[in-house]
C-alpha positions as CSV (number, residue, x, y, z in Angstrom):
1,X,70.8,132.8,97.2
2,X,70.3,129.6,95.2
3,X,67.7,129.2,92.4
4,X,66.7,125.6,91.9
5,X,65.3,125.0,88.4
6,X,62.6,122.4,87.6
7,X,63.7,119.2,85.8
8,X,62.0,120.4,82.6
9,X,63.7,123.8,82.7
10,X,65.4,124.7,79.4
11,X,68.6,126.6,78.7
12,X,66.5,129.6,77.7
13,X,64.8,129.5,81.1
14,X,68.2,129.4,82.8
15,X,69.6,132.2,80.6
16,X,66.6,134.4,81.6
17,X,67.4,134.0,85.3
18,X,71.0,134.8,84.6
19,X,70.1,137.9,82.7
20,X,67.8,139.2,85.5
21,X,70.4,138.5,88.2
22,X,73.4,139.9,86.4
23,X,71.4,142.9,85.3
24,X,71.4,144.2,88.9
25,X,75.1,143.6,89.4
26,X,75.1,140.1,91.0
27,X,77.1,137.2,89.6
28,X,75.9,133.7,88.8
29,X,77.4,130.2,88.9
30,X,75.4,127.5,87.1
31,X,75.7,123.9,88.4
32,X,74.2,121.3,86.0
33,X,73.1,118.2,87.8
34,X,71.7,114.9,86.5
35,X,68.1,115.8,87.3
36,X,68.1,119.6,87.5
37,X,70.2,122.7,87.3
38,X,71.0,125.1,90.2
39,X,72.0,128.7,89.8
40,X,74.1,130.1,92.6
41,X,73.8,133.9,93.0
42,X,76.7,135.9,94.5
43,X,76.4,139.6,95.4
44,X,74.2,142.0,97.3
45,X,70.9,140.0,97.4
46,X,69.0,143.1,98.5
47,X,68.9,144.2,94.9
48,X,66.9,141.1,94.0
49,X,63.3,140.3,94.7
50,X,63.2,136.6,95.6
51,X,59.5,136.4,94.9
52,X,59.8,137.7,91.4
53,X,62.7,135.3,90.7
54,X,60.5,132.5,92.1
55,X,57.7,133.2,89.7
56,X,59.9,133.1,86.6
57,X,59.4,130.2,84.2
58,X,61.3,127.1,85.0
59,X,62.0,128.0,88.6
60,X,61.1,125.4,91.3
61,X,62.3,127.2,94.4
62,X,64.5,130.0,95.6
63,X,66.5,129.5,98.8
64,X,68.7,131.9,100.8
65,X,72.3,131.1,101.7
66,X,72.7,131.4,105.4
67,X,76.5,131.7,105.5
68,X,78.2,135.0,105.0
69,X,80.7,133.3,102.7
70,X,78.3,132.6,99.8
71,X,80.5,131.2,97.0
72,X,82.7,129.2,99.4
73,X,79.8,127.6,101.2
74,X,78.6,124.0,100.6
75,X,75.0,125.4,100.5
76,X,76.1,127.2,97.3
77,X,77.9,124.2,95.8
78,X,77.2,120.8,97.4
79,X,79.8,118.8,95.4
80,X,83.5,119.2,96.1
81,X,85.5,121.6,93.9
82,X,88.1,119.8,91.8
83,X,91.0,121.8,90.5
84,X,93.2,120.7,87.6
85,X,96.7,121.9,87.5
86,X,98.5,120.4,84.5
87,X,98.3,116.6,85.1
88,X,97.6,117.0,88.8
89,X,94.1,116.8,90.2
90,X,93.4,118.6,93.5
91,X,90.2,117.9,95.5
92,X,89.3,114.5,94.1
93,X,89.5,111.2,95.8
94,X,93.3,111.1,95.4
95,X,95.5,113.2,97.7
96,X,98.2,115.5,96.3
97,X,101.7,115.9,97.8
98,X,103.4,119.3,97.5
99,X,107.1,119.4,98.5
100,X,110.3,121.4,98.2
101,X,112.5,123.8,100.1
102,X,111.2,126.7,102.1
103,X,113.3,129.1,100.0
104,X,114.8,128.9,96.6
105,X,118.5,129.2,97.4
106,X,120.1,128.6,94.0
107,X,119.7,126.7,90.7
108,X,121.7,123.6,91.5
109,X,120.3,123.2,95.0
110,X,116.7,123.6,93.7
111,X,117.1,121.1,90.9
112,X,118.6,118.6,93.3
113,X,115.8,118.7,95.8
114,X,113.1,118.9,93.0
115,X,114.3,115.6,91.5
116,X,114.6,114.0,94.9
117,X,111.0,115.1,95.8
118,X,109.6,113.8,92.5
119,X,111.3,110.4,92.9
120,X,110.0,110.2,96.4
121,X,106.4,110.8,95.3
122,X,105.7,114.5,95.2
123,X,103.3,115.8,92.6
124,X,103.9,119.6,92.9
125,X,107.1,121.5,93.7
126,X,107.0,124.2,96.3
127,X,109.6,126.9,96.8
128,X,109.7,130.5,97.9
129,X,111.1,133.2,95.6
130,X,109.7,136.0,97.8
131,X,109.9,135.3,101.5
132,X,107.9,137.2,104.2
133,X,110.1,137.1,107.3
134,X,109.6,138.3,110.9
135,X,112.9,140.1,110.8
136,X,113.8,142.6,108.1
137,X,117.4,141.3,108.3
138,X,116.5,137.7,107.4
139,X,116.8,136.3,103.9
140,X,113.9,137.7,101.8
141,X,114.2,135.5,98.7
142,X,115.8,135.7,95.3
143,X,112.9,137.3,93.6
144,X,112.6,136.9,89.9
145,X,115.8,134.9,89.8
146,X,114.2,132.4,92.1
147,X,111.1,132.3,89.9
148,X,113.3,131.4,86.9
149,X,114.9,128.6,88.8
150,X,111.4,127.2,89.8
151,X,110.3,127.3,86.1
152,X,113.5,125.5,85.1
153,X,112.9,122.9,87.8
154,X,109.3,122.4,86.4
155,X,110.7,121.8,83.0
156,X,113.2,119.3,84.3
157,X,110.8,117.3,86.5
158,X,107.4,117.8,85.0
159,X,106.0,119.0,88.3
160,X,103.8,122.1,88.5
161,X,105.1,124.9,90.7
162,X,103.5,126.6,93.7
163,X,105.1,129.8,95.1
164,X,104.1,132.7,97.3
165,X,103.1,136.1,96.0
166,X,103.1,139.0,98.5
167,X,102.5,142.1,96.5
168,X,99.5,142.8,94.2
169,X,101.9,144.5,91.8
170,X,103.9,141.2,91.5
171,X,100.9,139.0,90.6
172,X,101.3,139.2,86.8
173,X,105.0,138.4,87.1
174,X,104.6,135.4,89.4
175,X,101.7,134.1,87.2
176,X,104.2,134.0,84.3
177,X,106.3,131.5,86.2
178,X,104.1,129.7,88.7
179,X,101.2,127.3,88.3
180,X,99.7,128.0,91.7
181,X,99.8,131.2,93.7
182,X,100.2,130.9,97.4
183,X,98.8,133.5,99.8
184,X,100.7,133.3,103.0
185,X,99.3,133.4,106.5
186,X,100.4,137.0,107.0
187,X,98.4,138.1,104.0
188,X,95.2,136.1,104.6
189,X,93.3,139.4,105.0
190,X,95.3,141.5,102.6
191,X,92.2,142.3,100.6
192,X,94.0,144.2,97.8
193,X,96.2,141.1,97.2
194,X,93.2,138.8,97.4
195,X,91.4,140.9,94.7
196,X,94.5,140.8,92.5
197,X,94.9,137.0,92.6
198,X,91.1,136.7,92.1
199,X,91.3,138.7,88.9
200,X,94.3,136.8,87.7
201,X,92.2,133.6,87.3
202,X,95.3,131.6,88.4
203,X,94.9,128.7,90.9
204,X,95.3,130.0,94.4
205,X,96.2,128.3,97.8
206,X,95.0,130.5,100.7
207,X,96.7,129.9,104.0
208,X,95.0,130.5,107.3
209,X,96.4,133.3,109.4
210,X,97.9,132.7,112.9
211,X,94.7,133.8,114.6
212,X,92.1,133.6,111.9
213,X,88.8,131.9,112.6
214,X,87.2,129.5,110.1
215,X,84.7,132.1,109.1
216,X,87.3,134.8,108.6
217,X,89.3,132.3,106.5
218,X,86.4,131.4,104.3
219,X,85.4,135.1,103.9
220,X,89.0,135.8,102.6
221,X,88.5,133.0,100.1
222,X,85.2,134.7,99.1
223,X,87.2,137.8,97.9
224,X,89.0,135.5,95.4
225,X,85.9,133.7,94.4
226,X,83.9,136.9,93.9
227,X,86.1,137.7,90.8
228,X,85.0,134.4,89.1
229,X,88.2,132.6,90.1
230,X,86.9,129.2,91.3
231,X,90.3,127.6,91.4
232,X,90.8,128.2,95.2
233,X,92.2,125.8,97.8
234,X,92.6,126.4,101.5
235,X,95.7,125.5,103.6
236,X,95.6,124.8,107.4
237,X,99.1,125.7,108.8
238,X,98.6,126.0,112.5
239,X,97.3,128.7,114.7
240,X,98.9,130.7,117.5
241,X,98.4,129.3,121.1
242,X,100.2,129.3,124.4
243,X,102.2,126.2,123.5
244,X,106.0,126.9,123.1
245,X,107.3,123.4,122.2
246,X,105.9,123.7,118.7
247,X,105.9,126.7,116.2
248,X,102.1,126.7,116.1
249,X,99.2,124.5,117.2
250,X,98.1,122.3,114.3
251,X,94.3,122.7,114.2
252,X,93.4,119.2,112.9
253,X,89.7,120.1,113.7
254,X,89.8,122.7,110.9
255,X,90.1,120.0,108.3
256,X,86.7,118.2,108.8
257,X,85.1,121.5,109.8
258,X,86.1,123.1,106.5
259,X,85.1,120.0,104.5
260,X,81.6,120.2,106.2
261,X,81.2,123.9,105.6
262,X,82.8,124.4,102.2
263,X,83.3,122.7,98.9
264,X,86.9,124.0,98.5
265,X,89.8,121.6,98.7
266,X,91.9,121.8,101.9
267,X,95.7,121.2,102.1
268,X,97.5,120.6,105.3
269,X,100.9,122.2,106.2
270,X,102.4,120.2,109.1
271,X,105.8,121.8,108.5
272,X,104.7,125.3,109.6
273,X,102.2,123.9,112.0
274,X,104.8,122.0,114.1
275,X,108.0,123.8,113.3
276,X,110.1,120.7,114.0
277,X,110.8,117.9,111.6
278,X,110.4,115.3,114.4
279,X,106.7,116.1,114.6
280,X,106.0,116.7,110.9
281,X,105.3,113.1,110.0
282,X,102.8,112.6,112.8
283,X,101.0,115.8,111.8
284,X,101.0,114.8,108.1
285,X,99.5,111.4,108.8
286,X,96.9,112.9,111.1
287,X,95.9,115.4,108.4
288,X,95.4,112.6,105.9
289,X,93.2,110.7,108.3
290,X,91.2,113.8,109.1
291,X,90.3,114.2,105.4
292,X,92.8,116.7,104.0
293,X,93.0,116.7,100.2
294,X,96.7,117.0,100.3
295,X,99.8,118.0,102.2
296,X,102.5,120.6,101.6
297,X,105.9,119.7,103.2
298,X,109.3,121.4,103.3
299,X,112.2,119.2,102.1
300,X,115.9,120.2,102.1
301,X,118.9,118.0,101.5
302,X,120.9,119.7,104.3
303,X,118.4,121.3,106.7
304,X,121.1,122.5,109.1
305,X,122.4,124.7,106.2
306,X,119.0,125.9,104.9
307,X,118.6,129.7,104.6
308,X,115.1,129.6,106.2
309,X,113.1,127.1,108.2
310,X,115.7,124.4,108.3
311,X,114.4,123.2,111.7
312,X,111.1,122.0,110.2
313,X,112.5,120.6,106.9
314,X,112.6,116.9,106.2
315,X,115.6,115.3,104.5
316,X,114.7,113.6,101.2
317,X,115.0,110.1,102.6
318,X,112.7,110.9,105.5
319,X,110.2,112.5,103.1
320,X,110.3,109.4,100.9
321,X,109.5,107.2,103.9
322,X,106.7,109.5,105.0
323,X,105.0,109.4,101.6
324,X,104.7,105.7,101.9
325,X,103.3,106.0,105.4
326,X,100.8,108.6,104.3
327,X,99.7,106.4,101.4
328,X,98.9,103.6,103.9
329,X,96.8,106.0,106.0
330,X,95.0,107.3,102.9
331,X,94.1,103.8,101.9
332,X,92.7,103.1,105.3
333,X,90.2,105.9,104.9
334,X,89.4,104.8,101.3
335,X,91.5,107.3,99.5
336,X,94.9,107.1,97.8
337,X,98.1,109.0,97.2
338,X,98.9,107.9,93.6
339,X,102.4,107.2,92.5
340,X,103.9,110.1,90.7
341,X,103.0,109.5,87.1
342,X,104.0,113.0,85.9
343,X,106.1,112.5,82.7
344,X,109.5,114.1,82.7
345,X,109.6,114.3,78.9
346,X,108.5,117.7,77.8
347,X,106.9,116.8,74.6
348,X,103.3,115.6,75.2
349,X,102.9,117.4,78.5
350,X,102.9,121.0,77.3
351,X,105.1,122.3,80.1
352,X,105.1,126.1,79.9
353,X,108.4,127.5,78.8
354,X,110.3,130.1,80.7
355,X,109.0,133.6,79.8
356,X,111.2,135.7,77.6
357,X,112.1,138.9,79.4
């Protein structure tokens, strides 16, 4: 439920509400507005008497949240969530571009593509150190070695790093190296993993599963939010349909739908949605026009030799051209993709050093 406070309500009045709510095991989130404050209540509302809350000093009204995903709903938080990762803002008026190889294949290769992506306009470096694959015989990633290469690339380029985590036991390790934890489509409803990343407090990007509905997707985000981790973004990466010419069917509808239902930022992944580099550009521009807060793209200098997903990877020069085109689309819908202003010099930015192990 949502507790709307009167304009004259004091901090003591708000604290009294919080004490009553949290005393029965629920959690609160205070939103301070220009005219009044709102207290969002998350948890089993059956333990609370709405009428008693409504009679407390300073309370104007108490409203139920109709959606099953309480913390993720726009009823709970009307304004957009904005996530700050280093010098990069996700969820504001400016769009963010995440780019890099599907898999980390080696130190030299990663540094090459990281610099190319940064020069072309990327703000965040993506790369998989742990790779969930359909076949047990396919390349599964370099593990911690790959994480070390990603951390080195961050220091060399100044770009924050996003990488996938697959196992709850690996969450602390991946947090040491990565700035954003990615939950892949196959793990959207892996509730043990969702609880683990929620408890970590680390920024999380939650991908939609192949057949997940919007409600199921937002309910999965709720698991992360329920631990007090509000740094959650969603990622539309295509759903399974009867079409065989593309890897998945890019659900462009999901972008405005999520923006209407939820305050969480949404990132588009046209690489996995289409599965073919020829269609990635069109998908990316459509996502920007539809209201996405950013895109995540796979880039590889030699896609034909990539260890995974080369068919959907853009060459750096194609990626650079696409960034310019996306910027033009963004400006047409009164947004922008800012030039990459991330400083390369390490002093002054506070780039996290590689962990000592």
